[in-house]
C-alpha positions as CSV (number, residue, x, y, z in Angstrom):
1,M,4.8,-28.8,-0.6
2,A,7.8,-28.2,0.3
3,E,8.8,-26.4,3.5
4,L,9.2,-22.6,4.0
5,Y,12.2,-21.3,6.1
6,R,13.8,-18.3,7.7
7,F,16.5,-17.0,9.9
8,N,14.5,-15.4,12.5
9,Q,15.0,-12.1,12.9
10,Q,15.7,-12.1,16.3
11,I,18.2,-14.9,16.6
12,F,21.2,-14.0,18.6
13,A,24.3,-13.3,16.6
14,V,27.4,-12.4,17.6
15,P,31.2,-12.4,16.4
16,A,33.3,-15.0,18.0
17,G,36.6,-14.2,16.0
18,D,38.7,-15.9,13.6
19,G,35.9,-14.6,11.1
20,S,33.4,-16.7,12.4
21,D,30.2,-15.8,14.4
22,L,27.9,-17.4,17.3
23,I,24.5,-18.3,16.1
24,H,21.9,-19.2,18.9
25,C,18.1,-19.6,17.5
26,D,15.8,-19.5,20.6
27,I,13.1,-21.4,19.1
28,T,15.1,-24.1,18.2
29,G,17.2,-23.8,21.0
30,A,20.6,-24.5,18.6
31,T,23.9,-22.7,18.9
32,K,26.7,-22.7,16.5
33,I,29.7,-21.2,15.2
34,V,30.0,-20.7,11.6
35,P,31.7,-19.2,9.0
36,S,30.9,-15.3,8.8
37,H,30.3,-15.5,5.1
38,E,27.8,-18.4,5.8
39,S,26.3,-16.1,8.6
40,R,25.9,-13.2,6.0
41,F,24.0,-15.9,4.0
42,L,21.8,-17.0,6.9
43,K,20.7,-13.4,8.1
44,S,19.6,-12.4,4.3
45,C,17.0,-15.4,4.8
46,V,14.2,-12.9,6.1
47,K,11.5,-13.9,4.6
48,F,10.1,-17.7,4.4
49,A,11.1,-19.1,1.0
50,T,11.9,-22.7,0.1
51,I,15.7,-23.9,0.4
52,D,15.6,-23.5,-3.4
53,E,14.0,-20.1,-3.4
54,H,16.4,-19.1,-0.8
55,A,19.7,-20.1,-2.9
56,L,18.5,-18.6,-6.3
57,R,17.9,-15.4,-4.4
58,I,21.4,-15.6,-2.3
59,C,23.4,-16.3,-6.0
60,E,21.9,-13.2,-7.5
61,E,22.0,-11.1,-4.6
62,F,25.7,-12.0,-3.4
63,A,26.9,-12.0,-7.4
64,L,28.0,-15.5,-7.2
65,G,26.6,-16.8,-10.6
66,A,24.3,-19.7,-11.1
67,M,27.3,-22.4,-10.8
68,H,26.7,-21.9,-7.0
69,V,23.4,-22.6,-6.6
70,Q,23.7,-26.1,-6.0
71,S,26.2,-26.0,-3.3
72,I,24.2,-23.1,-1.5
73,V,21.0,-25.5,-1.4
74,L,23.5,-28.4,0.3
75,L,24.6,-25.4,3.1
76,L,21.2,-24.3,3.5
77,N,20.0,-27.5,4.2
78,K,22.6,-28.5,6.5
79,Y,22.3,-25.2,9.1
80,A,17.9,-26.1,8.4
81,E,18.8,-29.7,10.0
82,A,21.2,-27.7,12.6
83,G,18.1,-25.7,13.7
84,L,19.6,-22.1,12.4
85,L,17.0,-21.8,9.9
86,V,13.5,-21.8,11.3
87,P,10.9,-24.0,9.1
88,K,7.2,-22.1,9.0
89,S,5.5,-25.5,10.4
90,L,7.5,-25.0,13.8
91,L,6.1,-21.8,14.3
92,L,2.6,-22.9,13.7
93,E,3.4,-25.9,16.0
94,K,4.5,-23.2,18.7
95,C,0.9,-21.8,18.7
96,K,-0.7,-24.9,19.5
97,G,-2.5,-24.7,22.8
98,G,-5.6,-25.1,24.7
99,D,-9.2,-24.0,24.2
100,G,-10.7,-20.8,25.6
101,T,-13.9,-20.8,27.2
102,P,-16.6,-20.1,24.8
103,A,-18.3,-17.0,26.0
104,R,-20.6,-14.1,24.6
105,I,-20.1,-10.2,25.0
106,E,-23.1,-9.1,27.4
107,Y,-22.5,-5.2,28.3
108,L,-22.0,-2.6,25.2
109,C,-20.3,0.4,27.6
110,I,-20.6,3.8,26.4
111,P,-18.4,6.7,28.0
112,T,-19.9,10.1,27.5
113,F,-19.1,13.7,28.2
114,N,-21.8,16.6,27.7
115,R,-22.9,14.8,24.3
116,P,-26.8,14.0,24.6
117,Q,-27.3,13.6,21.4
118,Y,-24.3,11.7,20.0
119,L,-25.2,9.4,23.1
120,H,-28.7,8.7,22.2
121,D,-27.6,8.3,18.4
122,C,-24.8,5.5,19.6
123,A,-27.2,3.7,22.2
124,L,-29.6,3.6,19.4
125,S,-27.7,2.2,17.3
126,Y,-26.6,-0.8,19.7
127,A,-29.9,-1.3,21.0
128,E,-31.1,-1.4,17.2
129,C,-28.6,-4.1,16.7
130,A,-29.2,-6.0,19.8
131,R,-32.9,-6.4,18.7
132,E,-32.4,-7.3,15.4
133,F,-29.5,-10.3,16.0
134,G,-31.2,-11.4,19.1
135,R,-28.7,-10.5,21.0
136,K,-29.0,-10.0,24.9
137,I,-27.0,-7.4,25.6
138,V,-26.9,-4.2,28.9
139,I,-25.8,-0.8,27.8
140,V,-23.8,0.7,30.4
141,V,-23.4,4.5,30.0
142,A,-20.6,5.9,32.1
143,D,-21.4,9.7,32.7
144,Q,-18.9,12.5,33.0
145,S,-21.4,15.3,32.2
146,N,-21.8,18.5,33.7
147,A,-24.7,18.8,36.0
148,E,-26.4,20.8,33.4
149,N,-26.1,18.0,30.6
150,L,-27.0,15.0,32.8
151,P,-30.8,15.8,32.5
152,D,-30.7,15.2,29.0
153,N,-28.3,12.3,28.9
154,I,-30.8,10.4,31.1
155,A,-34.1,11.8,29.1
156,A,-32.2,10.3,25.9
157,L,-31.7,7.1,27.4
158,E,-35.2,7.0,28.6
159,S,-36.7,7.7,24.9
160,I,-34.6,4.8,23.8
161,K,-35.9,2.3,26.6
162,Q,-39.3,3.4,25.5
163,E,-38.8,2.6,22.1
164,F,-37.1,-0.8,22.9
165,P,-38.7,-2.0,26.5
166,D,-36.7,-5.1,26.8
167,Q,-33.4,-3.1,26.6
168,E,-31.3,-3.3,29.9
169,I,-29.8,0.6,30.2
170,R,-27.6,1.5,33.2
171,H,-26.6,4.8,33.9
172,I,-23.3,5.8,36.3
173,D,-22.8,9.9,36.9
174,Q,-20.0,10.5,39.0
175,N,-22.2,10.9,42.1
176,A,-22.6,7.2,41.4
177,A,-18.9,6.3,40.5
178,R,-17.7,8.1,43.6
179,A,-20.5,5.9,45.8
180,Y,-19.2,2.8,44.0
181,A,-15.4,4.0,45.0
182,I,-16.7,3.6,48.7
183,C,-18.4,0.3,47.8
184,L,-14.9,-0.9,46.4
185,A,-12.6,0.1,49.2
186,K,-14.7,-1.6,51.7
187,E,-14.6,-4.6,49.4
188,S,-10.8,-4.7,48.6
189,G,-9.2,-2.5,51.4
190,I,-7.8,-0.3,48.6
191,A,-7.5,3.3,49.8
192,Q,-10.8,4.9,48.5
193,S,-8.6,7.7,46.9
194,L,-6.9,5.9,44.6
195,I,-9.6,4.0,43.7
196,E,-11.2,7.6,43.1
197,Y,-8.5,8.9,41.0
198,S,-8.9,5.9,38.7
199,I,-12.5,6.1,37.8
200,T,-13.9,9.8,38.4
201,K,-13.1,12.9,36.2
202,Q,-10.4,15.0,38.3
203,S,-11.3,18.8,38.6
204,N,-7.5,19.6,37.5
205,S,-7.8,17.9,34.3
206,A,-10.3,19.2,31.3
207,F,-10.5,15.6,30.0
208,G,-11.2,12.1,31.8
209,G,-11.8,9.6,29.3
210,G,-9.9,7.2,30.7
211,A,-11.4,7.1,34.2
212,N,-14.6,6.8,32.2
213,R,-13.4,3.8,30.3
214,N,-11.7,2.2,33.8
215,L,-15.2,2.4,35.7
216,L,-16.3,0.7,33.1
217,L,-14.1,-1.9,33.0
218,L,-14.9,-2.7,36.5
219,A,-18.9,-2.4,36.5
220,T,-18.6,-5.1,34.2
221,A,-15.5,-7.3,35.4
222,G,-15.5,-11.0,34.9
223,A,-17.6,-10.3,31.9
224,M,-17.0,-9.8,28.0
225,S,-17.8,-6.2,27.0
226,L,-17.8,-4.2,24.2
227,Q,-16.7,-0.1,24.9
228,A,-17.8,2.6,22.0
229,D,-17.6,6.0,22.2
230,D,-20.4,8.2,22.4
231,D,-19.7,9.7,18.7
232,G,-19.4,6.4,16.8
233,L,-22.4,4.1,15.5
234,C,-23.2,0.4,15.3
235,R,-22.9,0.8,11.4
236,V,-20.1,-1.0,9.9
237,M,-18.3,-1.9,6.6
238,Q,-16.2,-4.7,5.6
239,N,-12.6,-3.3,4.8
240,P,-12.8,-2.3,1.1
241,E,-9.6,-4.5,0.5
242,S,-10.1,-7.0,2.9
243,S,-9.0,-10.5,2.2
244,P,-9.1,-13.8,4.1
245,G,-7.2,-15.6,6.3
246,L,-5.0,-14.8,9.6
247,I,-2.2,-13.1,10.2
248,L,0.4,-13.7,13.2
249,S,2.0,-10.4,13.6
250,A,4.4,-8.4,16.0
251,K,4.1,-5.1,14.5
252,V,2.4,-2.7,16.5
253,D,0.9,-0.9,13.4
254,P,-0.9,-3.8,11.4
255,V,-3.3,-1.3,9.8
256,D,-3.6,0.2,6.3
257,Y,-4.9,3.9,5.3
258,W,-7.2,5.4,2.5
259,Y,-7.6,8.8,2.8
260,L,-11.1,9.7,1.8
261,T,-11.6,12.7,-0.8
262,A,-14.9,15.4,0.1
263,E,-16.5,13.3,-2.6
264,E,-15.9,9.6,-1.2
265,T,-16.7,11.1,2.4
266,A,-20.1,12.0,1.5
267,Q,-20.5,8.7,-0.2
268,M,-19.3,6.6,2.6
269,E,-22.8,6.5,4.2
270,E,-24.0,4.1,1.7
271,T,-21.7,1.6,2.3
272,F,-22.8,0.9,6.0
273,M,-24.5,-1.8,7.0
274,L,-26.2,-3.1,10.2
275,H,-24.7,-6.1,11.3
276,D,-24.0,-7.9,14.4
277,I,-20.7,-6.1,15.6
278,F,-20.6,-8.1,18.6
279,A,-20.4,-11.6,16.5
280,L,-17.6,-9.6,14.6
281,H,-15.7,-9.4,17.7
282,E,-16.6,-12.9,19.2
283,Q,-14.7,-14.7,16.0
284,F,-11.2,-13.9,18.2
285,L,-12.2,-12.7,21.8
286,G,-12.0,-15.4,24.5
287,K,-10.4,-17.9,22.3
288,T,-6.8,-18.9,22.4
289,L,-4.7,-18.7,19.4
290,A,-4.5,-22.6,18.7
291,Q,-8.4,-22.0,18.0
292,C,-8.3,-19.4,15.8
293,V,-5.3,-21.2,14.0
294,R,-7.6,-24.3,13.5
295,E,-11.1,-22.1,12.6
296,N,-8.3,-20.9,9.8
297,G,-7.7,-24.2,8.3
298,G,-4.7,-24.8,10.4
299,D,-2.8,-22.4,8.4
300,A,-1.7,-18.9,9.3
301,D,0.7,-16.4,7.9
302,V,3.8,-15.8,10.5
303,E,6.1,-13.5,8.4
304,N,5.8,-11.0,11.0
305,S,5.8,-12.8,14.0
306,T,9.0,-13.2,16.3
307,V,10.5,-15.1,19.1
308,G,9.2,-12.9,21.6
309,F,5.5,-13.3,20.3
310,L,5.6,-16.8,20.4
311,R,6.7,-17.1,23.9
312,R,3.3,-15.4,24.3
313,A,1.8,-17.3,22.4
314,N,2.7,-20.8,23.4
315,P,1.6,-21.4,27.0
316,I,-2.0,-23.2,27.3
317,D,-3.6,-20.4,28.4
318,Q,-2.9,-17.8,26.3
319,R,-6.0,-16.5,24.4
320,I,-7.1,-12.9,22.9
321,V,-8.3,-10.4,25.3
322,V,-8.8,-7.6,23.3
323,S,-10.4,-7.3,20.0
324,N,-10.6,-4.2,17.6
325,V,-12.6,-3.0,14.6
326,G,-11.3,-0.3,11.9
327,V,-12.4,3.2,11.8
328,A,-14.7,4.7,9.1
329,G,-15.1,8.3,9.1
330,E,-13.1,10.9,11.0
331,S,-10.1,9.5,12.8
332,G,-9.5,11.0,16.0
333,R,-6.4,12.2,15.2
334,R,-6.0,15.8,17.1
335,G,-2.5,17.0,16.0
336,N,-1.0,17.6,12.8
337,A,2.2,15.8,12.2
338,P,2.7,14.8,8.9
339,Y,1.9,10.8,7.8
340,I,6.0,10.2,8.3
341,V,6.4,6.4,7.7
342,I,4.3,5.5,4.5
343,E,5.3,3.6,1.3
344,G,3.4,2.5,-1.6
345,E,-0.2,2.2,-1.6
346,K,-0.8,4.3,1.3
347,R,1.7,7.2,0.0
348,E,0.1,7.3,-3.4
349,R,-3.4,7.7,-1.6
350,L,-2.2,10.7,0.4
351,T,-0.2,12.4,-2.0
352,K,-2.5,12.2,-5.3
353,S,-2.6,16.0,-5.1
354,H,-2.0,19.1,-3.1
355,E,-6.0,19.6,-2.7
356,H,-6.1,16.2,-1.5
357,Y,-3.4,16.0,1.1
358,R,-4.4,19.5,2.5
359,H,-7.7,17.9,2.5
360,V,-7.0,14.9,4.7
361,Q,-4.6,17.2,6.8
362,V,-7.7,19.2,7.9
363,N,-10.7,16.4,7.6
364,Q,-8.7,13.4,8.9
365,Q,-11.7,11.4,6.8
366,M,-10.2,8.1,6.2
367,F,-10.9,4.0,6.7
368,C,-8.0,2.9,8.6
369,G,-8.3,-1.0,9.6
370,A,-6.3,-4.3,9.2
371,R,-7.1,-6.0,5.3
372,T,-6.7,-9.3,6.9
373,A,-7.6,-10.8,10.4
374,T,-4.4,-10.0,12.4
375,I,-3.4,-11.5,16.2
376,S,-0.8,-9.4,17.8
377,Q,1.1,-9.2,21.5
378,G,-0.6,-5.4,21.2
379,C,-1.0,-3.3,18.4
380,I,-2.6,-0.2,17.5
381,C,-5.7,0.4,19.7
382,F,-9.0,2.0,18.7
383,G,-10.6,2.7,21.6
384,F,-13.7,3.7,19.8
385,N,-15.1,0.1,18.8
386,L,-13.2,-1.8,21.6
387,A,-14.0,-5.3,22.9
388,L,-12.4,-6.7,26.2
389,D,-12.4,-9.8,28.0
390,G,-13.5,-9.0,31.7
391,R,-12.4,-12.4,32.8
392,Y,-8.8,-11.4,32.2
393,L,-5.9,-8.8,34.0
394,V,-7.1,-6.4,31.2
395,P,-4.9,-3.1,32.2
396,P,-6.4,0.0,33.3
397,F,-5.9,3.1,31.3
398,I,-4.4,6.6,32.3
399,P,-7.2,8.3,34.0
400,I,-6.3,11.7,33.4
401,M,-4.9,13.5,29.6
402,R,-5.9,12.3,26.3
403,G,-4.7,9.4,24.4
404,E,-5.6,7.0,26.9
405,D,-6.0,4.4,24.2
406,S,-2.7,5.3,22.5
407,A,-1.2,4.5,26.1
408,F,-3.2,1.2,26.4
409,T,-1.2,-0.2,23.9
410,P,2.4,-0.1,25.4
411,I,0.9,-0.8,28.9
412,F,-0.6,-4.1,27.3
413,R,2.3,-5.2,25.9
414,T,4.6,-4.2,28.7
415,G,2.0,-5.1,31.8
416,V,0.0,-8.4,30.6
417,S,0.9,-11.6,30.4
418,G,-0.9,-14.3,28.6
419,G,-3.0,-12.0,26.8
420,L,-3.2,-11.2,22.9
421,M,-5.3,-8.3,20.4
422,A,-7.0,-9.3,17.5
423,V,-7.6,-6.8,15.0
424,V,-11.1,-7.3,12.7
425,P,-10.8,-6.5,8.7
426,W,-13.9,-4.4,9.6
427,L,-14.6,-1.2,10.3
428,A,-17.4,0.8,12.3
429,R,-18.7,4.5,11.5
430,H,-17.1,7.1,13.6
431,R,-18.6,10.8,13.4
432,G,-16.4,12.9,15.1
433,A,-17.6,15.1,17.8
434,G,-16.4,18.8,18.2
435,K,-14.3,20.8,16.4
436,K,-10.3,20.0,16.2
437,H,-7.5,22.5,15.4
438,R,-6.3,21.3,12.5
439,P,-4.9,24.0,10.0
440,Q,-4.0,23.5,6.2
441,D,-0.1,23.5,6.9
442,I,1.3,21.9,9.8
443,E,2.7,23.6,12.7
444,P,6.3,21.7,13.0
445,E,7.1,23.0,16.7
446,D,3.7,21.8,17.9
447,A,3.6,18.4,15.8
448,S,7.1,17.5,17.0
449,R,6.2,17.6,20.8
450,L,5.3,15.2,22.6
451,V,1.8,14.1,25.1
452,F,2.1,12.4,28.1
453,S,0.8,9.2,26.6
454,D,4.2,9.5,24.6
455,V,6.1,10.2,27.8
456,L,4.3,6.9,29.2
457,G,5.0,4.8,26.1
458,L,8.9,5.6,26.2
459,L,9.0,4.9,30.0
460,L,6.8,1.3,29.2
461,Q,9.4,0.5,25.9
462,N,12.8,1.0,28.4
463,Y,11.2,-1.2,31.0
464,H,9.8,-3.8,28.3
465,M,13.5,-4.8,27.6
466,R,14.4,-6.3,30.8
467,S,10.7,-7.6,32.0
468,F,10.5,-11.2,31.9
469,A,7.7,-12.0,34.7
470,Q,5.2,-14.4,33.6
471,D,2.4,-14.5,36.0
472,P,-0.7,-11.8,35.0
473,S,-0.9,-9.9,38.5
474,F,2.8,-10.1,39.3
475,R,3.5,-8.6,36.4
476,M,1.3,-5.9,36.0
477,A,2.1,-4.9,40.3
478,A,5.9,-5.1,39.0
479,L,5.6,-2.4,36.3
480,G,3.3,-0.4,38.6
481,R,6.4,-0.9,41.6
482,T,8.6,0.3,38.6
483,L,6.6,3.3,37.6
484,S,5.7,4.5,41.1
485,D,9.6,4.6,42.5
486,L,10.3,6.8,39.3
487,G,8.3,9.2,40.9
488,H,10.2,9.3,43.8
489,L,13.6,9.9,41.9
490,P,15.2,13.5,42.2
491,L,13.3,15.5,39.0
492,E,16.5,16.2,37.6
493,D,17.4,12.9,37.1
494,F,14.2,11.9,36.3
495,R,14.3,14.3,33.2
496,E,17.9,13.5,32.4
497,M,16.7,9.8,32.1
498,L,13.4,11.0,29.5
499,A,15.6,13.2,27.5
500,K,18.4,9.7,27.1
501,L,15.1,7.9,26.4
502,W,13.5,10.7,23.6
503,W,16.8,11.1,22.0
504,P,17.3,7.8,20.2
505,A,13.3,8.0,19.4
506,A,13.7,11.5,17.9
507,S,16.9,10.2,16.2
508,H,15.1,7.1,14.6
509,Q,12.4,9.7,13.3
510,I,14.8,11.7,12.0
511,R,16.6,8.9,9.8
512,L,13.1,7.9,8.4
513,L,12.3,11.1,7.5
514,D,15.6,11.6,5.6
515,K,15.1,7.8,4.3
516,S,11.4,9.0,3.0
517,L,12.9,12.2,1.5
518,K,15.4,10.0,-0.3
519,Q,13.1,7.4,-1.5
520,Y,11.1,9.7,-3.1
521,S,13.3,12.3,-4.5
522,H,12.1,15.2,-2.4
523,K,8.7,14.7,-4.3
524,P,5.8,16.2,-4.6
525,D,6.7,19.5,-3.0
526,F,3.9,20.1,-1.0
527,W,5.0,17.3,1.1
528,A,8.6,17.4,1.4
529,T,8.2,20.7,2.7
530,D,6.2,19.6,5.5
531,I,8.7,16.7,5.7
532,K,11.6,19.2,6.1
533,A,9.9,21.3,8.3
534,Y,8.8,18.2,10.8
535,R,12.3,17.0,10.6
536,H,13.9,20.9,11.7
537,A,11.2,20.9,14.8
538,L,12.5,17.4,15.7
539,Q,16.3,18.4,15.4
540,E,15.4,21.5,17.7
541,S,14.1,19.6,20.2
542,L,16.9,17.6,20.6
543,T,18.7,20.5,22.6
544,N,15.9,21.9,24.0
545,P,14.6,21.1,27.8
546,R,11.1,21.3,27.3
547,S,10.7,18.9,24.2
548,I,10.5,16.3,27.1
549,I,7.9,17.9,28.9
550,A,4.6,17.0,27.5
551,K,2.6,19.6,25.8
552,D,-0.8,18.8,27.6
553,V,0.4,18.7,31.0
554,I,2.1,21.7,30.2
555,A,-1.6,23.4,29.1
556,A,-3.5,21.5,32.1
557,F,-0.9,22.7,34.7
558,G,1.4,25.6,33.2
559,D,5.2,25.6,32.8
560,D,6.1,26.1,35.9
561,E,4.3,23.0,37.6
562,A,4.6,20.9,34.5
563,P,7.9,19.1,35.3
564,A,7.2,18.2,38.7
565,K,3.0,17.1,37.8
566,Q,4.4,15.0,34.8
567,Q,6.1,12.8,36.9
568,E,3.7,12.9,39.3
569,L,1.4,11.6,37.0
570,V,3.4,8.7,36.3
571,H,3.7,7.9,40.0
572,E,-0.1,8.1,40.5
573,F,-0.4,5.7,37.6
574,G,2.1,3.4,39.0
575,E,0.2,3.1,42.1
576,I,-2.9,2.2,40.3
577,L,-1.4,-0.8,38.3
578,K,-0.2,-2.0,41.5
579,I,-3.3,-2.2,43.1
580,W,-5.2,-3.3,39.4
581,P,-5.5,-6.8,40.0
582,Q,-6.6,-6.8,43.5
583,L,-9.4,-4.0,42.4
584,K,-10.5,-5.8,39.5
585,K,-11.1,-9.3,41.9
586,S,-12.9,-7.2,44.3
587,A,-14.8,-5.7,41.5
588,A,-15.9,-9.0,39.9
589,E,-16.8,-10.5,43.0
590,L,-19.2,-7.3,44.3
591,R,-20.6,-7.4,40.9
592,M,-21.5,-11.3,41.1
593,R,-23.1,-10.3,44.8
594,Q,-24.8,-7.4,44.3
595,G,-25.9,-7.0,40.9
596,E,-25.3,-4.2,38.0
597,C,-23.7,-0.7,38.8
598,G,-25.6,2.6,38.6
599,R,-29.1,3.7,37.7
600,R,-31.4,1.0,36.0
601,I,-32.7,3.5,33.3
602,G,-36.7,3.0,33.4
603,N,-36.7,1.9,37.3
604,S,-35.9,4.1,39.8
605,Q,-33.7,1.3,41.3
606,T,-30.0,2.2,42.2
607,V,-27.4,-0.8,42.4
608,K,-24.5,0.4,44.6
C-alpha cells in the first residue's frame, strides 16, 4: 500500500523573511526554509493521505487546475524526502517500546456516603461478576457516611458476605481512615494533618469524594484496582455504534454522546449484560502502547496524535495506567450549561425536537463513550468506573469540592510522565443517586460560572506549557511546588493571574458559540435561544470580578471568605502533590508488610 503522509499539526513554522518560512519538524528533526506559497501547500496537508491524494486536493483547494497535479506531486515528494511531511509508518514506529508487566485487577473499590441501598446493590453486582467469571477480587469500601448510616452500610455488606462467603470485603470508615493516617505518618515521616486532609472528609466541606478516592488509592497502592461509584452497577453493554480498531489521540474528549428519549431510557435495562468488566479494563491497563498496537495487528489510527503524545508514548516504560469505560444512564452532570461544541450526529440527536431537547436538559439520560478503543495522554475521566494501575505513580484527586474526576484529567496530563489513559468502547450502568437541580430552561449566569475544578484546570493548563520534567516523582512534586507557591502570592496578584487565564478561555467559548450559531443559521430557535443567553452570560463574566471565584467555593465558605479560601485550596492541593510520591511508596510498603486496611466483613479483625 502507498505510504500515507501529513503535515504534523505541531510543526514549528515562522516567517523567515524574503517571502519564505522556516519549518522545523520535531518528529523527523528536519529544518528547512521554504517559499511561503509552498509552505501554504504543506500546512494544508493536515490529514493522512497519499502524495497523489494530497496533490489532487491542493490543486482543487487552491484552484490550480488539473495541469499542475504532477508538479505538486513532485513538490510534495521532495518535502516528504526532506522530512517535512510525516509518514504514518514513522508515527507507528515511535510507538514501539518494551512490554508492561502482566497483571490482573485485584481490588474493587467503592467510595460511599450515606447510601446503604445503593452500596448494597453496587457491591452485590460486582460480587456476582467476580463469582461468575472466577475472579479473586477484594471489595474495599471507603465509607464517609454519618454515624446513623454506618450500621446499615455494614449490614448491607454482611448480607453480601453471607451470600458470597468466599468474597473478601473490607470496610474503612472515617475512624479507620484516621487511624490509617497515623500509621502512614509514622511510615513516611509526612505530617499526619496533611495525610488526614488528603484522605478524610473535612467538616467544612459538604463533599469529600476526592478524599475517599485518595484513601482507596493508598489502601491498594502497588496493585491494580477498579474504582466504582456506589450508584453504579456491574452491568455493561457494548457501545451501540462500536467499531474495531485502536485510536491514538491527543484529544481531551474522544467520546460520543447518544441522548436518550424517555422510551429509550425505559428500554435501556434490557440491553445490559453480566460481563467480566475487569477483563475489559485489562485489555489495556498495565500494558505498554507497543503491546496494544501489536494486539491490534500492528496498526492504529494516529490522525489525532501529536508530537507531545508521541514523545510521551515513545520511551520504553510508557504504559496505560488509567482505564475508563463509558456511561449508560444518568450523566452525572450537575450544571445545566448547553452542549456548546456539538456537531453532526451529536447535534441531530440532541435537537431533533424541542421536547427531547428539554428532556435531555432535565434528565441527562444518555450513552456516553468511545466508539473505538482509544489511548490518550489524558482524556475525559469517568470517575464512576475507573481502573488504576497502582504499581505506577497515579496522581491524587482534589480532596474537597465536587468534580474531582473532572480535575483528574488536567492533573494527569500535567503531573504524570510516562503514563497513558485508555477509553474502552463499552458502557457501564450508572443509575445516578439523589435529585439534581436541572430546570428545563438553562440558567445562563449560573451555567457560565466556574467551579473549583475549572479553576484548577486553568492553572494546570498554564503550567503544562512550561513543564519538561520526565521523572514521574520529580514532575509531580514540581507541579505541587508550583501550586503551593501560588498560594503564597498576594491575593490581588493571584486574582489578576486567574482573570488573565479566564479571559482567553471564555473568549474561546464565545467564539465557538458564534461559530455554531452561524453554522446552523440560528436554528432551531429553542437551541439558539439557549446559546445566545449562554454567550451573553459569558460576555458579562469577562468584566465581573466575581466570575473568577468558583461558585462551589462561594457556596461552601461565603462571599467574603471565598477569594482567599480558593487560593488556600490551590496551595493545599499543591502540598498534597509534593508529598504524594513518597506517601504512595510508603502506603505500598505498609500494605505489603501489615496487610489490608480496614475492618474485614464477617470477621471482627481490623487491620491498621
